[in-house]
Rosetta silent file (secondary structure, phi, psi, omega in degrees, C-alpha in Angstrom):
SEQUENCE: XXXXXXXXXXXXXXXXXXXXXXXXXXXXXXXXXXXXXXXXXXXXXXXXXXXXXXXXXXXXXXXXXXXXXXXXXXXXXXXXXXXXXXXXXXXXXXXXXXXXXXXXXXXXXXXXXXXXXXXXXXXXXXXXXXXXXXXXXXXXXXXXXXXXXXXXXXXXXXXXXX
SCORE:     score description
SCORE:     0.000 S_00000001
   1 L     0.000  133.159  174.883   -0.068    0.030    0.041 S_00000001
   2 L   -72.177  130.212  177.912    1.310    3.375   -0.919 S_00000001
   3 L   -69.610  135.565 -178.687    1.963    5.847    1.918 S_00000001
   4 L   -88.720  121.366  178.598   -0.157    8.962    1.990 S_00000001
   5 L   -86.937  112.177  179.640    1.931   12.188    2.308 S_00000001
   6 L  -108.532    5.142  178.573    0.099   14.669    4.440 S_00000001
   7 L   -71.445  135.214 -179.055    3.006   16.972    5.095 S_00000001
   8 L   -80.981  133.311  179.860    2.395   20.537    4.094 S_00000001
   9 L   -57.553  141.811 -174.079    5.048   21.994    1.805 S_00000001
  10 H   -50.957  -45.758 -174.027    7.533   24.384    3.514 S_00000001
  11 H   -63.140  -42.171  177.583    6.642   27.437    1.458 S_00000001
  12 H   -65.908  -44.949  177.805    2.965   27.030    2.207 S_00000001
  13 H   -52.555  -45.506  176.852    3.630   26.443    5.894 S_00000001
  14 H   -58.161  -46.756  179.936    5.510   29.780    5.928 S_00000001
  15 H   -64.307  -36.860 -179.534    2.667   31.553    4.265 S_00000001
  16 H   -67.955  -43.449 -179.425    0.155   29.925    6.698 S_00000001
  17 H   -66.906  -36.280  177.274    2.321   30.868    9.799 S_00000001
  18 H   -63.227  -51.435 -175.210    2.803   34.422    8.622 S_00000001
  19 H   -69.971  -40.584  178.286   -0.881   35.045    8.073 S_00000001
  20 H   -59.306  -49.513 -176.212   -1.887   33.131   11.170 S_00000001
  21 H   -69.218  -39.303  178.992    0.530   34.979   13.513 S_00000001
  22 H   -67.232  -40.719  179.767   -0.240   38.477   11.941 S_00000001
  23 H   -65.029  -43.671 -176.228   -4.011   37.771   12.205 S_00000001
  24 H   -68.952  -45.336 -178.601   -3.649   36.540   15.835 S_00000001
  25 H   -65.141  -42.675 -178.765   -1.305   39.436   16.877 S_00000001
  26 H   -68.134  -43.023  175.577   -3.488   42.126   15.340 S_00000001
  27 H   -59.364  -41.179  178.756   -6.609   40.527   16.740 S_00000001
  28 H   -69.953  -36.956 -177.557   -5.194   40.332   20.275 S_00000001
  29 H   -69.477  -38.853  174.975   -3.843   43.928   19.954 S_00000001
  30 H   -62.189  -44.590 -179.898   -7.320   45.126   18.827 S_00000001
  31 H   -61.361  -47.709 -178.702   -8.896   43.303   21.805 S_00000001
  32 H   -66.224  -42.851  177.294   -6.519   44.863   24.298 S_00000001
  33 H   -61.926  -44.637  179.016   -6.883   48.382   22.889 S_00000001
  34 H   -63.477  -33.958 -177.450  -10.618   48.015   22.823 S_00000001
  35 H   -79.685  -44.885 -163.426  -10.803   46.603   26.296 S_00000001
  36 H  -125.153   -6.004 -174.551   -8.332   48.506   28.308 S_00000001
  37 L  -123.179   46.721  177.662   -7.050   51.524   26.354 S_00000001
  38 L   -72.324  150.978 -177.321   -9.922   53.972   25.783 S_00000001
  39 E  -120.550  157.796  176.368   -8.760   57.608   25.530 S_00000001
  40 E   -84.963  120.148 -178.213  -10.455   60.833   26.622 S_00000001
  41 E  -104.687 -173.430  179.819  -11.580   62.684   23.568 S_00000001
  42 L   -62.835  -26.784 -178.111  -13.244   65.958   22.914 S_00000001
  43 L  -119.326   27.614  178.964  -16.706   64.402   23.664 S_00000001
  44 E   111.223 -159.049  178.302  -15.741   61.945   26.364 S_00000001
  45 E   -63.503  130.567  176.624  -14.270   58.515   26.364 S_00000001
  46 E  -127.661  161.775  172.718  -13.330   57.297   22.861 S_00000001
  47 L   -64.489  153.637  176.023  -11.819   54.319   21.249 S_00000001
  48 L   -56.058  136.972 -175.211   -8.009   54.154   20.956 S_00000001
  49 L   -67.854  -18.248 -179.236   -6.955   55.988   17.764 S_00000001
  50 L   -83.709  -12.009 -179.751   -4.897   52.898   16.585 S_00000001
  51 H   -52.356  -45.413 -177.879   -7.928   50.613   16.650 S_00000001
  52 H   -66.344  -42.035  177.809   -9.164   51.297   13.201 S_00000001
  53 H   -63.596  -41.402  179.093   -5.648   50.817   11.614 S_00000001
  54 H   -59.887  -44.604  179.419   -5.182   47.586   13.605 S_00000001
  55 H   -57.630  -47.631 -178.221   -8.553   46.429   12.423 S_00000001
  56 H   -60.196  -42.790 -179.157   -7.676   47.110    8.772 S_00000001
  57 H   -67.008  -37.987 -179.397   -4.394   45.070    9.234 S_00000001
  58 H   -70.033  -32.700  177.335   -6.327   42.238   10.897 S_00000001
  59 H   -63.735  -44.877  176.591   -8.765   42.195    8.022 S_00000001
  60 H   -59.989  -48.258  176.523   -5.832   41.880    5.579 S_00000001
  61 H   -60.671  -37.856  178.972   -4.334   39.033    7.567 S_00000001
  62 H   -57.993  -43.264 -179.346   -7.784   37.383    7.756 S_00000001
  63 H   -60.981  -42.110  174.984   -7.948   37.360    3.962 S_00000001
  64 H   -63.295  -39.780  175.229   -4.589   35.583    3.854 S_00000001
  65 H   -62.707  -37.024  178.825   -5.880   33.096    6.382 S_00000001
  66 H   -65.483  -36.996  178.228   -8.959   32.441    4.271 S_00000001
  67 H   -66.748  -44.303 -179.806   -6.672   31.574    1.362 S_00000001
  68 H   -64.051  -43.632  176.955   -4.530   29.329    3.533 S_00000001
  69 H   -61.287  -37.440  176.780   -7.642   27.709    5.001 S_00000001
  70 H   -63.811  -43.764  176.340   -9.063   27.083    1.515 S_00000001
  71 H   -62.226  -39.131  176.057   -5.793   25.306    0.542 S_00000001
  72 H   -60.418  -45.173 -177.921   -5.965   23.266    3.716 S_00000001
  73 H   -68.698  -33.395 -178.869   -9.523   22.193    3.064 S_00000001
  74 H   -78.165  -30.235 -173.992   -8.681   21.313   -0.555 S_00000001
  75 H  -119.300  -64.711 -170.845   -5.465   19.316    0.099 S_00000001
  76 H   -65.116  -46.684 -177.042   -4.330   18.600    3.580 S_00000001
  77 H   -65.922  -46.934 -179.067   -7.672   17.713    5.203 S_00000001
  78 H   -68.767  -39.388 -179.202   -8.878   15.136    2.653 S_00000001
  79 H   -69.890  -36.325  176.718   -5.466   13.406    2.422 S_00000001
  80 H   -68.927  -34.956  179.738   -5.169   13.411    6.207 S_00000001
  81 H   -59.862  -34.456 -177.284   -8.659   12.096    6.698 S_00000001
  82 H   -66.600  -28.014  179.873   -7.637    8.958    4.658 S_00000001
  83 H   -75.844  -22.180 -176.237   -4.931    8.086    7.272 S_00000001
  84 L    77.540   -4.632 -177.614   -7.396    8.052   10.087 S_00000001
  85 L   -93.765  148.992  169.416   -4.877    9.715   12.399 S_00000001
  86 L    63.306   30.343 -177.860   -5.342   12.987   14.393 S_00000001
  87 H   -70.554  -38.235 -175.372   -9.024   13.254   13.387 S_00000001
  88 H   -62.575  -53.569  177.902  -10.163   14.596   16.709 S_00000001
  89 H   -68.777  -30.457  174.960   -7.642   17.500   16.953 S_00000001
  90 H   -66.394  -43.597  178.293   -7.947   18.009   13.117 S_00000001
  91 H   -67.842  -35.756  178.544  -11.682   18.382   13.439 S_00000001
  92 H   -62.931  -41.744 -173.432  -11.225   20.763   16.356 S_00000001
  93 H   -72.119  -42.658 -178.933   -8.829   22.934   14.238 S_00000001
  94 H   -65.284  -38.473  175.742  -11.196   22.913   11.144 S_00000001
  95 H   -64.501  -41.989  178.582  -14.101   23.787   13.507 S_00000001
  96 H   -60.537  -49.387  179.126  -12.201   26.605   15.099 S_00000001
  97 H   -61.777  -40.579  175.246  -11.183   28.004   11.730 S_00000001
  98 H   -67.046  -39.395  170.599  -14.797   27.752   10.409 S_00000001
  99 H   -61.704  -34.671  175.356  -16.121   29.434   13.508 S_00000001
 100 H   -65.835  -39.906  179.323  -13.674   32.243   13.054 S_00000001
 101 H   -66.147  -45.510 -173.861  -14.829   32.797    9.439 S_00000001
 102 H   -70.307  -42.647  176.087  -18.516   32.737   10.472 S_00000001
 103 H   -66.651  -29.520  174.446  -18.073   35.043   13.465 S_00000001
 104 H   -63.466  -42.614 -179.332  -15.930   37.459   11.470 S_00000001
 105 H   -66.399  -38.597  177.555  -18.756   37.562    8.904 S_00000001
 106 H   -64.888  -41.911  178.616  -21.147   38.133   11.852 S_00000001
 107 H   -63.194  -33.783 -177.271  -19.020   40.954   13.337 S_00000001
 108 H   -78.687  -35.185 -172.695  -19.155   42.712    9.896 S_00000001
 109 H  -109.192  -25.795 -175.467  -22.873   42.254    9.358 S_00000001
 110 L   -75.724  128.423 -175.360  -24.731   41.719   12.565 S_00000001
 111 L   -99.489  -26.930 -178.372  -26.457   44.958   13.751 S_00000001
 112 L   -64.740  124.263 -171.777  -28.122   43.717   16.935 S_00000001
 113 H   -61.535  -47.067 -175.776  -25.910   44.917   19.892 S_00000001
 114 H   -64.648  -45.242  179.672  -26.484   41.826   22.098 S_00000001
 115 H   -65.725  -35.601  174.955  -25.821   39.345   19.271 S_00000001
 116 H   -65.549  -31.667 -178.144  -22.736   41.320   18.289 S_00000001
 117 H   -71.801  -41.248  172.549  -21.442   41.214   21.773 S_00000001
 118 H   -63.400  -47.238  178.296  -21.822   37.352   21.818 S_00000001
 119 H   -53.607  -52.721  178.696  -20.291   37.109   18.395 S_00000001
 120 H   -58.758  -42.952 -178.627  -17.315   39.230   19.416 S_00000001
 121 H   -67.642  -38.577  177.934  -16.709   37.215   22.527 S_00000001
 122 H   -68.831  -39.644 -179.896  -16.773   33.903   20.622 S_00000001
 123 H   -65.513  -37.022  179.669  -14.471   35.281   17.869 S_00000001
 124 H   -68.930  -46.056  179.532  -12.021   36.578   20.457 S_00000001
 125 H   -62.293  -49.539 -179.767  -12.018   33.406   22.520 S_00000001
 126 H   -67.860  -40.997 -179.063  -11.619   30.959   19.522 S_00000001
 127 H   -62.533  -40.476 -179.624   -9.143   33.280   17.846 S_00000001
 128 H   -65.462  -33.623  176.293   -7.094   33.445   20.959 S_00000001
 129 H   -84.430  -15.288 -177.230   -6.969   29.721   21.240 S_00000001
 130 H   -55.842  -47.352  177.329   -6.319   28.992   17.545 S_00000001
 131 H   -65.060  -28.815  174.390   -2.578   29.018   17.602 S_00000001
 132 H   -67.398  -44.436  177.796   -2.607   26.709   20.614 S_00000001
 133 H   -63.288  -40.086 -179.664   -4.896   24.252   18.828 S_00000001
 134 H   -70.335  -36.691  176.582   -2.712   24.339   15.790 S_00000001
 135 H   -65.580  -39.327  174.638    0.439   23.835   17.902 S_00000001
 136 H   -61.762  -37.931  176.248   -1.201   20.830   19.511 S_00000001
 137 H   -64.988  -48.654  175.968   -2.138   19.426   16.166 S_00000001
 138 H   -58.949  -46.896 -179.303    1.433   19.805   14.853 S_00000001
 139 H   -59.449  -45.716 -179.855    2.879   18.311   18.019 S_00000001
 140 H   -69.534  -30.942  175.487    0.684   15.331   17.971 S_00000001
 141 H   -68.546  -39.772  178.871    1.379   14.780   14.274 S_00000001
 142 H   -67.103  -36.187 -179.874    5.118   14.860   14.788 S_00000001
 143 H   -67.525  -41.392 -177.040    4.820   12.438   17.727 S_00000001
 144 H   -64.824  -41.170  179.665    2.571   10.110   15.696 S_00000001
 145 H   -61.728  -44.683 -177.989    5.109   10.222   12.810 S_00000001
 146 H   -67.208  -40.680 -179.308    7.985    9.306   15.199 S_00000001
 147 H   -64.258  -41.263  177.373    5.983    6.415   16.799 S_00000001
 148 H   -55.310  -49.292 -176.975    5.107    5.187   13.272 S_00000001
 149 H   -59.351  -47.434  178.628    8.774    5.359   12.235 S_00000001
 150 H   -56.572  -45.760 -176.080    9.895    3.475   15.358 S_00000001
 151 H   -67.585  -41.084 -179.732    7.283    0.753   14.735 S_00000001
 152 H   -64.552  -43.967  177.214    8.216    0.515   11.009 S_00000001
 153 H   -64.963  -36.339  177.823   11.916    0.289   11.948 S_00000001
 154 H   -69.199  -41.419  179.981   11.255   -2.457   14.532 S_00000001
 155 H   -63.896  -42.271  178.160    9.154   -4.457   12.022 S_00000001
 156 H   -66.509  -34.570  175.248   11.825   -4.147    9.442 S_00000001
 157 H   -67.855  -42.532  178.861   14.599   -5.254   11.832 S_00000001
 158 H   -61.775  -44.542 -178.089   12.459   -8.264   12.926 S_00000001
 159 H   -65.007  -37.613 -179.732   11.807   -9.158    9.219 S_00000001
 160 H   -71.777  -29.825  178.369   15.539   -8.876    8.381 S_00000001
 161 H   -70.704  -28.960 -178.078   16.421  -11.175   11.247 S_00000001
 162 L   -78.475    0.000    0.000   14.017  -13.832    9.949 S_00000001
C-alpha cells in the first residue's frame, strides 16, 4: 500500500504561519486596545486611535488566512482524513477556523448589539486559542510520525532477522 503524504510543503507552511501569526497578533492587539485603552476625547471616552488601523491590518491578515484555510480544506484535510490519524484535533482545528470565518462575517454584518457582543466574545475566545490548537495538532502529528517510524523500523529489523 502506498504511503499517504500529508506533510504541508515548507513554502505553504511559511505562508500559513505568517498570516496566522499576523492575524492573531493584530486581533489580540485590537482586543487589548478596545478593552483597556480607551482615551479621553473631545466628547468623552473614545476608542483608541490605533484601533481602526489595527482592524484594517487584521482584515488583511484574515484574507490571507482564508486563502490558507481554503488550501488546507482542498489538500491537507482530505489526504489526512484517509490516514485516520489525528481526526479529533484536526476536526477541532477545522471547526475553530470555520467558527472564526462565521463570527468574522457576523461581526461585519450583525447589527443587533446583544448578538454582536456574543459574536465578538466567541470570535475573540476561539481566535485567541487557535494558535494553541494548531500547535497541539502539529505536536501530535510529529509524535505520531515518530511512533510510526519506530514501529516500522522495529518491524523491518524483525523481518531482516528472519
